[in-house]
C-alpha positions, 0 to 999 in steps of 0.5 A, a space after each residue: 332599190 327604187 320602186 319601178 312600179 309607181 306610176 307604171 300605168 303612165 308609161 310604156 317600158 321595155 318590158 312592154 315592147 314584147 306584149 305590144 309586138 304580140 311576141 309576148 308568151 306572158 301577156 297580150 297587147 289588150 291586157 296591157 292596154 287595159 292595165 295602162 288604162 287601169 281597166 284591169 289591175 297588173 298582178 304580175 307578182 314576178 317569175 324566174 326571169 326577173 328574179 334573174 334580172 334583179 339577181 344579175 343587174 348590180 352584177 353586170 353594172 360593176 363589171 361594166 364599171 370595173 371594165 371600163 373605169 366608169 360610175 354607173 349607178 341605178 337611176 330612173 329618169 322621167 323627162 316628160 313623157 319619157 321614162 327610162 331606168 339607167 
């Protein structure tokens, strides 16, 4: 499994969107800003929802691959200022 936290402060990820939109019950927009500016440490270690994601993502990928005869694999792509996981 890839280290998705490496240089995380340099990018806006999908998991940041709820905080940016002030919809997150876990993090405020200002706290995210401080973390991205490296003025505050991100001490998040995960919760039940991240565990569900860690468990289910490979199973969902396998299901999609089987159903659609594809070969999706876990991957991180950095293209200039954009980063995404596929």
